C-alpha positions in Angstrom: 2.4 5.2 -16.4 1.4 5.3 -12.7 1.7 8.1 -10.2 4.0 6.7 -7.4 3.8 8.4 -4.1 6.5 7.7 -1.4 5.5 8.6 2.1 8.4 9.6 4.4 7.6 7.8 7.6 8.1 9.0 11.2 8.4 5.4 12.5 8.7 2.0 10.8 5.2 0.7 11.2 4.2 0.4 7.5 1.1 -1.6 8.4 -0.3 1.1 10.7 0.3 3.7 8.1 -1.2 1.5 5.3 -4.4 1.1 7.4 -4.7 4.8 7.8 -4.2 5.4 4.1 -6.7 2.7 3.2 -9.3 4.3 5.4 -8.7 7.6 3.6 -8.5 6.2 0.1 -11.1 3.4 -0.3 -14.0 5.6 -1.2 -12.1 7.0 -4.2 -11.7 3.6 -5.8 -10.7 0.0 -5.3 -7.4 -0.5 -3.4 -5.1 -3.5 -3.5 -2.7 -3.9 -0.5 0.3 -6.0 -1.6 1.9 -7.8 1.4 5.2 -9.6 1.8 3.5 -12.9 2.7 0.3 -14.4 4.0 1.2 -13.7 7.7 1.5 -9.9 6.9 -1.8 -10.1 4.9 -3.5 -11.6 8.0 -2.0 -9.0 10.3 -3.2 -6.2 8.0 -6.7 -7.7 7.8 -6.9 -7.8 11.6 -5.6 -4.3 12.0 -8.2 -3.0 9.5 -10.9 -4.6 11.7 -9.5 -2.7 14.7 -10.0 0.8 13.2 -12.7 2.9 14.9 -16.3 2.4 13.6 -16.3 5.7 11.9 -13.2 4.6 9.9 -14.7 1.2 8.8 -13.1 -0.2 5.7 -14.9 -2.9 3.6 -12.1 -5.3 2.9 -11.2 -8.9 2.2 -8.3 -11.2 1.8 -7.4 -12.1 -1.7 -8.5 -15.8 -1.3 -11.9 -14.8 -0.1 -14.8 -14.4 -2.5 -16.5 -11.1 -2.9 -16.0 -7.7 -4.4 -14.9 -5.5 -1.4 -13.4 -2.1 -2.1 -10.1 -3.2 -0.5 -8.3 -6.4 -1.1 -5.3 -7.7 0.8 -2.9 -10.2 -0.7 0.6 -11.3 -1.3 0.2 -12.4 -5.0 -0.5 -10.3 -8.1 -4.1 -9.0 -8.1 -6.7 -10.9 -10.1 -8.8 -7.9 -11.0 -8.3 -4.2 -11.6 -7.8 -1.6 -8.9 -7.3 2.1 -8.9 -4.5 2.1 -6.2 -1.8 -0.2 -5.0 -0.3 0.1 -1.5 3.0 -1.7 -1.6 4.1 -3.2 1.7 6.8 -5.4 0.2 10.5 -4.7 0.0 10.4 -5.0 -3.8 9.1 -3.1 -6.8 6.0 -4.9 -8.0 6.4 -5.8 -11.7 2.7 -5.0 -12.2 2.8 -1.5 -10.7 2.0 0.0 -14.1 -1.5 -1.5 -14.0 -2.5 1.0 -11.3 -3.3 4.7 -11.6 -1.6 5.3 -8.3 1.0 3.4 -6.3 1.7 4.1 -2.7 5.1 3.2 -1.2 7.0 4.1 1.9 10.4 5.4 3.1 11.0 4.0 6.6 13.4 5.5 9.1 15.4 2.3 9.4 18.6 2.7 7.3 18.5 -0.7 5.6 14.8 -0.3 4.8 15.5 3.2 3.5 18.1 1.7 1.1 15.5 -0.7 -0.2 13.1 2.2 -0.7 15.7 4.0 -2.7 16.1 1.0 -4.9 12.3 0.9 -5.4 12.3 4.6 -6.2 15.0 4.1 -8.8 13.2 1.1 -10.4 9.9 3.0 -10.6 11.7 6.0 -12.2 13.4 3.7 -14.7 10.0 2.2 -15.6 8.8 5.7 -16.4 6.4 6.3 -13.5 5.7 9.8 -12.2 7.2 10.1 -8.7 6.5 12.3 -5.7 7.7 12.2 -2.1 5.4 13.4 0.7 5.6 13.9 4.4 3.4 11.6 6.5 -0.2 12.8 6.2 -1.6 14.3 9.4 -4.5 11.9 9.5 -2.1 9.0 10.0 0.0 10.7 12.7 
């Protein structure tokens, strides 16, 4: 089963935190960023281009051809990745295909309730769970 890490957020900007985590993680293996929809995928793509030059992340949208280390999409991935960053409000049915899954606990109460439901679903599926404070590199 996957190792699922929930990050306790200090604000509710999951996309900003996801960009910081992708910049930290991509050298350790391929990363798939699962977005709610195409609009969020396009926003995340643009935000990754806005990172400083020393934090450059080779990435692509799911519908683009290529083999970038980071792929952004809103559909199940078409190839294998080491890590999944879940930006959706749901528990991905394919989470077990990843060695590590990253999810978030926002500060907003309704989003926090959805995070609790995802946590429960991951636990029921047998994943190993941990909860961590926001990493200092993303603050």
